[in-house]
Biotite code that builds the C-alpha atoms (Angstrom):
import biotite.structure as struc

atoms = struc.array([
    struc.Atom([16.983, 64.291, -16.586], chain_id="A", res_id=1, res_name="MET", atom_name="CA", element="C"),
    struc.Atom([15.426, 66.895, -14.439], chain_id="A", res_id=2, res_name="ASN", atom_name="CA", element="C"),
    struc.Atom([14.028, 66.564, -11.097], chain_id="A", res_id=3, res_name="GLN", atom_name="CA", element="C"),
    struc.Atom([10.163, 66.432, -12.354], chain_id="A", res_id=4, res_name="ARG", atom_name="CA", element="C"),
    struc.Atom([10.596, 63.597, -14.642], chain_id="A", res_id=5, res_name="ALA", atom_name="CA", element="C"),
    struc.Atom([12.514, 61.443, -12.210], chain_id="A", res_id=6, res_name="ALA", atom_name="CA", element="C"),
    struc.Atom([9.689, 61.836, -9.633], chain_id="A", res_id=7, res_name="VAL", atom_name="CA", element="C"),
    struc.Atom([7.120, 60.973, -12.459], chain_id="A", res_id=8, res_name="ARG", atom_name="CA", element="C"),
    struc.Atom([9.529, 57.936, -13.271], chain_id="A", res_id=9, res_name="GLN", atom_name="CA", element="C"),
    struc.Atom([9.535, 56.695, -9.550], chain_id="A", res_id=10, res_name="VAL", atom_name="CA", element="C"),
    struc.Atom([5.827, 57.259, -9.321], chain_id="A", res_id=11, res_name="ALA", atom_name="CA", element="C"),
    struc.Atom([5.461, 55.686, -12.354], chain_id="A", res_id=12, res_name="SER", atom_name="CA", element="C"),
    struc.Atom([7.261, 52.589, -10.842], chain_id="A", res_id=13, res_name="CYS", atom_name="CA", element="C"),
    struc.Atom([5.289, 52.617, -7.930], chain_id="A", res_id=14, res_name="GLY", atom_name="CA", element="C"),
    struc.Atom([2.297, 52.474, -9.274], chain_id="A", res_id=15, res_name="ALA", atom_name="CA", element="C"),
    struc.Atom([3.540, 49.289, -11.447], chain_id="A", res_id=16, res_name="LEU", atom_name="CA", element="C"),
    struc.Atom([4.457, 47.805, -8.607], chain_id="A", res_id=17, res_name="LEU", atom_name="CA", element="C"),
    struc.Atom([1.292, 48.490, -6.804], chain_id="A", res_id=18, res_name="ALA", atom_name="CA", element="C"),
    struc.Atom([-0.277, 46.777, -9.796], chain_id="A", res_id=19, res_name="VAL", atom_name="CA", element="C"),
    struc.Atom([1.843, 43.854, -9.757], chain_id="A", res_id=20, res_name="ARG", atom_name="CA", element="C"),
    struc.Atom([1.244, 43.439, -6.009], chain_id="A", res_id=21, res_name="VAL", atom_name="CA", element="C"),
    struc.Atom([-2.689, 43.230, -6.382], chain_id="A", res_id=22, res_name="ALA", atom_name="CA", element="C"),
    struc.Atom([-2.343, 41.017, -9.270], chain_id="A", res_id=23, res_name="ARG", atom_name="CA", element="C"),
    struc.Atom([0.002, 38.491, -7.270], chain_id="A", res_id=24, res_name="ILE", atom_name="CA", element="C"),
    struc.Atom([-2.572, 38.828, -4.370], chain_id="A", res_id=25, res_name="SER", atom_name="CA", element="C"),
    struc.Atom([-5.566, 38.270, -6.370], chain_id="A", res_id=26, res_name="ALA", atom_name="CA", element="C"),
    struc.Atom([-3.826, 35.240, -7.545], chain_id="A", res_id=27, res_name="LEU", atom_name="CA", element="C"),
    struc.Atom([-3.013, 33.830, -4.333], chain_id="A", res_id=28, res_name="MET", atom_name="CA", element="C"),
    struc.Atom([-6.669, 34.598, -2.861], chain_id="A", res_id=29, res_name="LEU", atom_name="CA", element="C"),
    struc.Atom([-7.966, 32.600, -5.907], chain_id="A", res_id=30, res_name="VAL", atom_name="CA", element="C"),
    struc.Atom([-5.693, 29.926, -5.594], chain_id="A", res_id=31, res_name="THR", atom_name="CA", element="C"),
    struc.Atom([-6.462, 29.632, -1.707], chain_id="A", res_id=32, res_name="LEU", atom_name="CA", element="C"),
    struc.Atom([-10.258, 29.690, -2.449], chain_id="A", res_id=33, res_name="ALA", atom_name="CA", element="C"),
    struc.Atom([-9.864, 26.765, -4.852], chain_id="A", res_id=34, res_name="GLY", atom_name="CA", element="C"),
    struc.Atom([-7.822, 24.817, -2.205], chain_id="A", res_id=35, res_name="VAL", atom_name="CA", element="C"),
    struc.Atom([-10.559, 25.240, 0.509], chain_id="A", res_id=36, res_name="SER", atom_name="CA", element="C"),
    struc.Atom([-13.389, 24.143, -1.699], chain_id="A", res_id=37, res_name="CYS", atom_name="CA", element="C"),
    struc.Atom([-13.505, 20.524, -1.110], chain_id="A", res_id=38, res_name="GLY", atom_name="CA", element="C"),
    struc.Atom([-11.971, 19.289, -3.712], chain_id="A", res_id=39, res_name="TYR", atom_name="CA", element="C"),
    struc.Atom([-9.698, 16.127, -3.512], chain_id="A", res_id=40, res_name="HIS", atom_name="CA", element="C"),
    struc.Atom([-6.959, 14.676, -5.249], chain_id="A", res_id=41, res_name="THR", atom_name="CA", element="C"),
    struc.Atom([-8.130, 11.418, -7.117], chain_id="A", res_id=42, res_name="ALA", atom_name="CA", element="C"),
    struc.Atom([-7.940, 8.443, -5.245], chain_id="A", res_id=43, res_name="GLY", atom_name="CA", element="C"),
    struc.Atom([-7.772, 10.280, -1.634], chain_id="A", res_id=44, res_name="LYS", atom_name="CA", element="C"),
    struc.Atom([-11.208, 10.458, -0.746], chain_id="A", res_id=45, res_name="GLY", atom_name="CA", element="C"),
    struc.Atom([-14.120, 7.773, -1.158], chain_id="A", res_id=46, res_name="SER", atom_name="CA", element="C"),
    struc.Atom([-17.703, 8.150, -2.127], chain_id="A", res_id=47, res_name="ALA", atom_name="CA", element="C"),
    struc.Atom([-18.404, 4.901, 0.013], chain_id="A", res_id=48, res_name="LEU", atom_name="CA", element="C"),
    struc.Atom([-20.363, 5.323, 3.109], chain_id="A", res_id=49, res_name="PRO", atom_name="CA", element="C"),
    struc.Atom([-18.392, 6.209, 6.149], chain_id="A", res_id=50, res_name="ALA", atom_name="CA", element="C"),
    struc.Atom([-19.516, 2.951, 8.306], chain_id="A", res_id=51, res_name="ASN", atom_name="CA", element="C"),
    struc.Atom([-18.000, 0.761, 5.785], chain_id="A", res_id=52, res_name="LEU", atom_name="CA", element="C"),
    struc.Atom([-15.079, -1.303, 7.355], chain_id="A", res_id=53, res_name="ARG", atom_name="CA", element="C"),
    struc.Atom([-14.710, -4.717, 5.786], chain_id="A", res_id=54, res_name="THR", atom_name="CA", element="C"),
    struc.Atom([-15.125, -5.680, 2.220], chain_id="A", res_id=55, res_name="ILE", atom_name="CA", element="C"),
    struc.Atom([-15.583, -9.315, 1.193], chain_id="A", res_id=56, res_name="ALA", atom_name="CA", element="C"),
    struc.Atom([-13.775, -9.748, -2.315], chain_id="A", res_id=57, res_name="ILE", atom_name="CA", element="C"),
    struc.Atom([-14.472, -13.409, -3.510], chain_id="A", res_id=58, res_name="PRO", atom_name="CA", element="C"),
    struc.Atom([-12.855, -14.815, -6.340], chain_id="A", res_id=59, res_name="ALA", atom_name="CA", element="C"),
    struc.Atom([-14.248, -12.992, -9.677], chain_id="A", res_id=60, res_name="PHE", atom_name="CA", element="C"),
    struc.Atom([-15.973, -15.016, -12.197], chain_id="A", res_id=61, res_name="ASP", atom_name="CA", element="C"),
    struc.Atom([-14.339, -15.729, -15.430], chain_id="A", res_id=62, res_name="ASN", atom_name="CA", element="C"),
    struc.Atom([-16.573, -16.060, -18.609], chain_id="A", res_id=63, res_name="ARG", atom_name="CA", element="C"),
    struc.Atom([-13.898, -15.250, -21.063], chain_id="A", res_id=64, res_name="SER", atom_name="CA", element="C"),
    struc.Atom([-11.455, -17.549, -23.005], chain_id="A", res_id=65, res_name="GLN", atom_name="CA", element="C"),
    struc.Atom([-8.538, -16.350, -21.128], chain_id="A", res_id=66, res_name="SER", atom_name="CA", element="C"),
    struc.Atom([-7.546, -19.298, -18.673], chain_id="A", res_id=67, res_name="TYR", atom_name="CA", element="C"),
    struc.Atom([-7.054, -18.187, -15.127], chain_id="A", res_id=68, res_name="LYS", atom_name="CA", element="C"),
    struc.Atom([-7.378, -14.260, -16.020], chain_id="A", res_id=69, res_name="VAL", atom_name="CA", element="C"),
    struc.Atom([-9.824, -13.713, -12.905], chain_id="A", res_id=70, res_name="GLU", atom_name="CA", element="C"),
    struc.Atom([-7.351, -14.827, -9.965], chain_id="A", res_id=71, res_name="GLN", atom_name="CA", element="C"),
    struc.Atom([-4.705, -12.697, -11.267], chain_id="A", res_id=72, res_name="VAL", atom_name="CA", element="C"),
    struc.Atom([-7.192, -9.660, -11.596], chain_id="A", res_id=73, res_name="LEU", atom_name="CA", element="C"),
    struc.Atom([-8.863, -10.384, -8.319], chain_id="A", res_id=74, res_name="THR", atom_name="CA", element="C"),
    struc.Atom([-5.608, -11.048, -6.329], chain_id="A", res_id=75, res_name="ALA", atom_name="CA", element="C"),
    struc.Atom([-4.479, -7.418, -7.952], chain_id="A", res_id=76, res_name="ALA", atom_name="CA", element="C"),
    struc.Atom([-7.715, -6.035, -6.806], chain_id="A", res_id=77, res_name="VAL", atom_name="CA", element="C"),
    struc.Atom([-7.438, -7.150, -3.252], chain_id="A", res_id=78, res_name="VAL", atom_name="CA", element="C"),
    struc.Atom([-3.699, -6.090, -3.091], chain_id="A", res_id=79, res_name="ARG", atom_name="CA", element="C"),
    struc.Atom([-5.155, -2.475, -4.368], chain_id="A", res_id=80, res_name="GLU", atom_name="CA", element="C"),
    struc.Atom([-7.675, -2.387, -2.056], chain_id="A", res_id=81, res_name="PHE", atom_name="CA", element="C"),
    struc.Atom([-5.070, -3.237, 1.324], chain_id="A", res_id=82, res_name="THR", atom_name="CA", element="C"),
    struc.Atom([-2.361, -1.013, 0.178], chain_id="A", res_id=83, res_name="THR", atom_name="CA", element="C"),
    struc.Atom([-4.621, 2.022, -1.024], chain_id="A", res_id=84, res_name="ARG", atom_name="CA", element="C"),
    struc.Atom([-7.158, 1.952, 1.705], chain_id="A", res_id=85, res_name="THR", atom_name="CA", element="C"),
    struc.Atom([-8.053, 1.391, 5.488], chain_id="A", res_id=86, res_name="ASN", atom_name="CA", element="C"),
    struc.Atom([-10.551, -1.520, 4.583], chain_id="A", res_id=87, res_name="PHE", atom_name="CA", element="C"),
    struc.Atom([-10.347, -4.862, 6.182], chain_id="A", res_id=88, res_name="ARG", atom_name="CA", element="C"),
    struc.Atom([-10.559, -7.075, 2.787], chain_id="A", res_id=89, res_name="ILE", atom_name="CA", element="C"),
    struc.Atom([-11.665, -10.532, 3.525], chain_id="A", res_id=90, res_name="VAL", atom_name="CA", element="C"),
    struc.Atom([-11.307, -13.355, 0.465], chain_id="A", res_id=91, res_name="PRO", atom_name="CA", element="C"),
    struc.Atom([-14.718, -14.978, 0.725], chain_id="A", res_id=92, res_name="GLY", atom_name="CA", element="C"),
    struc.Atom([-18.441, -13.709, 1.941], chain_id="A", res_id=93, res_name="VAL", atom_name="CA", element="C"),
    struc.Atom([-18.404, -13.601, 5.567], chain_id="A", res_id=94, res_name="THR", atom_name="CA", element="C"),
    struc.Atom([-21.225, -12.486, 7.889], chain_id="A", res_id=95, res_name="PRO", atom_name="CA", element="C"),
    struc.Atom([-19.005, -9.716, 9.510], chain_id="A", res_id=96, res_name="ASP", atom_name="CA", element="C"),
    struc.Atom([-18.293, -7.986, 5.881], chain_id="A", res_id=97, res_name="ALA", atom_name="CA", element="C"),
    struc.Atom([-20.086, -5.030, 5.553], chain_id="A", res_id=98, res_name="ASP", atom_name="CA", element="C"),
    struc.Atom([-19.852, -4.967, 1.666], chain_id="A", res_id=99, res_name="ALA", atom_name="CA", element="C"),
    struc.Atom([-19.004, -7.509, -1.118], chain_id="A", res_id=100, res_name="ILE", atom_name="CA", element="C"),
    struc.Atom([-17.158, -6.966, -4.263], chain_id="A", res_id=101, res_name="LEU", atom_name="CA", element="C"),
    struc.Atom([-18.525, -9.233, -6.804], chain_id="A", res_id=102, res_name="ARG", atom_name="CA", element="C"),
    struc.Atom([-17.037, -9.214, -10.550], chain_id="A", res_id=103, res_name="GLY", atom_name="CA", element="C"),
    struc.Atom([-17.276, -11.273, -13.496], chain_id="A", res_id=104, res_name="ALA", atom_name="CA", element="C"),
    struc.Atom([-14.308, -11.131, -16.228], chain_id="A", res_id=105, res_name="VAL", atom_name="CA", element="C"),
    struc.Atom([-16.513, -11.147, -19.680], chain_id="A", res_id=106, res_name="THR", atom_name="CA", element="C"),
    struc.Atom([-14.149, -11.074, -22.337], chain_id="A", res_id=107, res_name="ASN", atom_name="CA", element="C"),
    struc.Atom([-10.380, -10.460, -22.948], chain_id="A", res_id=108, res_name="THR", atom_name="CA", element="C"),
    struc.Atom([-9.175, -9.097, -26.318], chain_id="A", res_id=109, res_name="GLN", atom_name="CA", element="C"),
    struc.Atom([-5.621, -8.567, -27.694], chain_id="A", res_id=110, res_name="VAL", atom_name="CA", element="C"),
    struc.Atom([-5.012, -6.457, -30.569], chain_id="A", res_id=111, res_name="SER", atom_name="CA", element="C"),
    struc.Atom([-1.728, -5.857, -32.247], chain_id="A", res_id=112, res_name="PRO", atom_name="CA", element="C"),
    struc.Atom([-0.703, -2.256, -32.485], chain_id="A", res_id=113, res_name="LEU", atom_name="CA", element="C"),
    struc.Atom([3.121, -2.202, -33.827], chain_id="A", res_id=114, res_name="THR", atom_name="CA", element="C"),
    struc.Atom([5.450, -4.760, -35.368], chain_id="A", res_id=115, res_name="TYR", atom_name="CA", element="C"),
    struc.Atom([9.026, -5.480, -35.049], chain_id="A", res_id=116, res_name="ASP", atom_name="CA", element="C"),
    struc.Atom([10.343, -4.054, -38.797], chain_id="A", res_id=117, res_name="SER", atom_name="CA", element="C"),
    struc.Atom([13.316, -6.489, -38.796], chain_id="A", res_id=118, res_name="THR", atom_name="CA", element="C"),
    struc.Atom([11.328, -9.757, -37.441], chain_id="A", res_id=119, res_name="THR", atom_name="CA", element="C"),
    struc.Atom([7.908, -8.950, -38.338], chain_id="A", res_id=120, res_name="GLY", atom_name="CA", element="C"),
    struc.Atom([6.803, -9.966, -34.905], chain_id="A", res_id=121, res_name="ARG", atom_name="CA", element="C"),
    struc.Atom([4.162, -8.027, -33.135], chain_id="A", res_id=122, res_name="ILE", atom_name="CA", element="C"),
    struc.Atom([5.786, -5.487, -30.618], chain_id="A", res_id=123, res_name="SER", atom_name="CA", element="C"),
    struc.Atom([3.299, -3.859, -28.545], chain_id="A", res_id=124, res_name="SER", atom_name="CA", element="C"),
    struc.Atom([-0.711, -4.554, -28.409], chain_id="A", res_id=125, res_name="ALA", atom_name="CA", element="C"),
    struc.Atom([-3.813, -3.253, -27.147], chain_id="A", res_id=126, res_name="MET", atom_name="CA", element="C"),
    struc.Atom([-5.145, -5.327, -24.487], chain_id="A", res_id=127, res_name="VAL", atom_name="CA", element="C"),
    struc.Atom([-8.962, -4.909, -23.365], chain_id="A", res_id=128, res_name="ILE", atom_name="CA", element="C"),
    struc.Atom([-10.583, -6.583, -20.351], chain_id="A", res_id=129, res_name="VAL", atom_name="CA", element="C"),
    struc.Atom([-14.259, -6.490, -20.112], chain_id="A", res_id=130, res_name="TYR", atom_name="CA", element="C"),
    struc.Atom([-15.921, -7.052, -16.722], chain_id="A", res_id=131, res_name="MET", atom_name="CA", element="C"),
    struc.Atom([-18.999, -6.784, -14.771], chain_id="A", res_id=132, res_name="ARG", atom_name="CA", element="C"),
    struc.Atom([-18.500, -5.419, -11.202], chain_id="A", res_id=133, res_name="VAL", atom_name="CA", element="C"),
    struc.Atom([-20.864, -4.628, -8.361], chain_id="A", res_id=134, res_name="SER", atom_name="CA", element="C"),
    struc.Atom([-20.272, -3.680, -4.774], chain_id="A", res_id=135, res_name="LEU", atom_name="CA", element="C"),
    struc.Atom([-23.331, -4.095, -2.312], chain_id="A", res_id=136, res_name="THR", atom_name="CA", element="C"),
    struc.Atom([-23.618, -3.686, 1.261], chain_id="A", res_id=137, res_name="ASP", atom_name="CA", element="C"),
    struc.Atom([-24.734, -6.420, 3.680], chain_id="A", res_id=138, res_name="SER", atom_name="CA", element="C"),
    struc.Atom([-28.384, -5.655, 3.151], chain_id="A", res_id=139, res_name="HIS", atom_name="CA", element="C"),
    struc.Atom([-28.316, -5.831, -0.573], chain_id="A", res_id=140, res_name="GLY", atom_name="CA", element="C"),
    struc.Atom([-28.051, -2.066, -1.531], chain_id="A", res_id=141, res_name="LYS", atom_name="CA", element="C"),
    struc.Atom([-25.707, -1.530, -4.486], chain_id="A", res_id=142, res_name="VAL", atom_name="CA", element="C"),
    struc.Atom([-23.095, 1.124, -3.582], chain_id="A", res_id=143, res_name="LEU", atom_name="CA", element="C"),
    struc.Atom([-21.237, 0.714, -6.599], chain_id="A", res_id=144, res_name="PHE", atom_name="CA", element="C"),
    struc.Atom([-22.042, -1.026, -10.366], chain_id="A", res_id=145, res_name="GLN", atom_name="CA", element="C"),
    struc.Atom([-20.929, -1.058, -13.605], chain_id="A", res_id=146, res_name="ASN", atom_name="CA", element="C"),
    struc.Atom([-22.227, -4.075, -15.970], chain_id="A", res_id=147, res_name="PRO", atom_name="CA", element="C"),
    struc.Atom([-19.749, -2.798, -18.570], chain_id="A", res_id=148, res_name="SER", atom_name="CA", element="C"),
    struc.Atom([-16.581, -1.765, -16.849], chain_id="A", res_id=149, res_name="PHE", atom_name="CA", element="C"),
    struc.Atom([-13.630, -2.218, -19.252], chain_id="A", res_id=150, res_name="TYR", atom_name="CA", element="C"),
    struc.Atom([-10.106, -1.603, -18.908], chain_id="A", res_id=151, res_name="PHE", atom_name="CA", element="C"),
    struc.Atom([-7.837, -0.900, -21.878], chain_id="A", res_id=152, res_name="ARG", atom_name="CA", element="C"),
    struc.Atom([-3.976, 0.071, -22.438], chain_id="A", res_id=153, res_name="ASP", atom_name="CA", element="C"),
    struc.Atom([-1.162, -0.503, -24.557], chain_id="A", res_id=154, res_name="GLN", atom_name="CA", element="C"),
    struc.Atom([1.570, -3.183, -23.710], chain_id="A", res_id=155, res_name="TYR", atom_name="CA", element="C"),
    struc.Atom([4.906, -4.581, -24.988], chain_id="A", res_id=156, res_name="GLU", atom_name="CA", element="C"),
    struc.Atom([4.574, -8.021, -26.350], chain_id="A", res_id=157, res_name="VAL", atom_name="CA", element="C"),
    struc.Atom([7.788, -10.046, -25.910], chain_id="A", res_id=158, res_name="SER", atom_name="CA", element="C"),
    struc.Atom([6.518, -13.308, -27.493], chain_id="A", res_id=159, res_name="ARG", atom_name="CA", element="C"),
    struc.Atom([3.515, -14.336, -29.088], chain_id="A", res_id=160, res_name="GLU", atom_name="CA", element="C"),
    struc.Atom([0.353, -12.126, -28.636], chain_id="A", res_id=161, res_name="VAL", atom_name="CA", element="C"),
    struc.Atom([-1.600, -15.376, -27.775], chain_id="A", res_id=162, res_name="SER", atom_name="CA", element="C"),
    struc.Atom([0.553, -16.050, -24.644], chain_id="A", res_id=163, res_name="SER", atom_name="CA", element="C"),
    struc.Atom([-0.455, -12.418, -23.267], chain_id="A", res_id=164, res_name="PHE", atom_name="CA", element="C"),
    struc.Atom([-2.569, -14.013, -20.791], chain_id="A", res_id=165, res_name="PHE", atom_name="CA", element="C"),
    struc.Atom([-0.242, -16.653, -19.389], chain_id="A", res_id=166, res_name="GLN", atom_name="CA", element="C"),
    struc.Atom([-0.010, -16.922, -15.758], chain_id="A", res_id=167, res_name="GLU", atom_name="CA", element="C"),
    struc.Atom([3.696, -16.285, -15.781], chain_id="A", res_id=168, res_name="GLU", atom_name="CA", element="C"),
    struc.Atom([3.305, -13.024, -18.215], chain_id="A", res_id=169, res_name="SER", atom_name="CA", element="C"),
    struc.Atom([5.204, -10.075, -16.996], chain_id="A", res_id=170, res_name="PRO", atom_name="CA", element="C"),
    struc.Atom([2.902, -8.123, -19.025], chain_id="A", res_id=171, res_name="ALA", atom_name="CA", element="C"),
    struc.Atom([-0.221, -9.494, -17.175], chain_id="A", res_id=172, res_name="LEU", atom_name="CA", element="C"),
    struc.Atom([1.144, -8.770, -14.122], chain_id="A", res_id=173, res_name="ASP", atom_name="CA", element="C"),
    struc.Atom([1.509, -5.104, -15.061], chain_id="A", res_id=174, res_name="ARG", atom_name="CA", element="C"),
    struc.Atom([-2.019, -5.238, -16.610], chain_id="A", res_id=175, res_name="LEU", atom_name="CA", element="C"),
    struc.Atom([-3.336, -6.717, -13.405], chain_id="A", res_id=176, res_name="SER", atom_name="CA", element="C"),
    struc.Atom([-1.855, -3.631, -11.328], chain_id="A", res_id=177, res_name="ARG", atom_name="CA", element="C"),
    struc.Atom([-3.037, -1.309, -13.883], chain_id="A", res_id=178, res_name="ASP", atom_name="CA", element="C"),
    struc.Atom([-6.479, -2.582, -14.012], chain_id="A", res_id=179, res_name="PHE", atom_name="CA", element="C"),
    struc.Atom([-6.811, -2.883, -10.063], chain_id="A", res_id=180, res_name="ALA", atom_name="CA", element="C"),
    struc.Atom([-5.919, 0.906, -9.760], chain_id="A", res_id=181, res_name="ARG", atom_name="CA", element="C"),
    struc.Atom([-8.358, 1.799, -12.390], chain_id="A", res_id=182, res_name="THR", atom_name="CA", element="C"),
    struc.Atom([-11.248, -0.217, -10.900], chain_id="A", res_id=183, res_name="LEU", atom_name="CA", element="C"),
    struc.Atom([-10.483, 0.603, -7.228], chain_id="A", res_id=184, res_name="VAL", atom_name="CA", element="C"),
    struc.Atom([-10.353, 4.690, -8.376], chain_id="A", res_id=185, res_name="SER", atom_name="CA", element="C"),
    struc.Atom([-13.761, 3.914, -10.113], chain_id="A", res_id=186, res_name="SER", atom_name="CA", element="C"),
    struc.Atom([-15.253, 2.433, -7.017], chain_id="A", res_id=187, res_name="ILE", atom_name="CA", element="C"),
    struc.Atom([-13.796, 4.958, -4.486], chain_id="A", res_id=188, res_name="LEU", atom_name="CA", element="C"),
    struc.Atom([-14.758, 7.915, -6.680], chain_id="A", res_id=189, res_name="GLU", atom_name="CA", element="C"),
    struc.Atom([-17.978, 6.168, -7.598], chain_id="A", res_id=190, res_name="ASN", atom_name="CA", element="C"),
    struc.Atom([-17.533, 6.918, -11.501], chain_id="A", res_id=191, res_name="TYR", atom_name="CA", element="C"),
])
C-alpha cells in the first residue's frame, strides 16, 4: 500500500468516526430531552390536588354474591395507599379528612381457563372484580370516579373454583394486592 492510499484510509476512518460520534451525540441529546420533558414513571406522580393530606376510606359496600370480599379489598386498598403514598389514611368518614374514597363491589366472576389433564380439575381461572368507585374532596367535588371499574387477572386454583373468594384463600390475598395496586394507580394517575 502506498502512502496516498494509507492517507485516504486514515481520512476515511476519521470520517466514519466523526459520523459515529455525531450519531451518538444526537442520540444522547434526544435521550436527555426525553428525560427532562416532565414525564414520570407510572405510580410515582399524582394527579390529585397538592393540598390533599388525609383520605378517609370507609369499608367498601358489597353488592356481589362473594361473602366478605369487600373487607379484603378495602384492607388491601388501605395498605396500598399507606405504603405507596404520603397520605394519611383514616378508616371512616371524619371531619378532618380532605377526601373520601367510596367503593362498592358490584360483581365477581370466576371463569375456568385451564384444566389439569390427569384429574380433570380446573387449574387456572380468570377472575374479574367489578366495582363502582369515587374519590370526592371534603366539599363534594369529584376527584376521581369510575362507575364501572373492573380488575381481571388469571390465577392458579388449588381447590374448587367456588372456593376462590373464601377469606383464607391465598389466591384471594394475591388478587386483593393486585386489585389494590391497579385501583390506586388509576386514582393517582387519574385514568
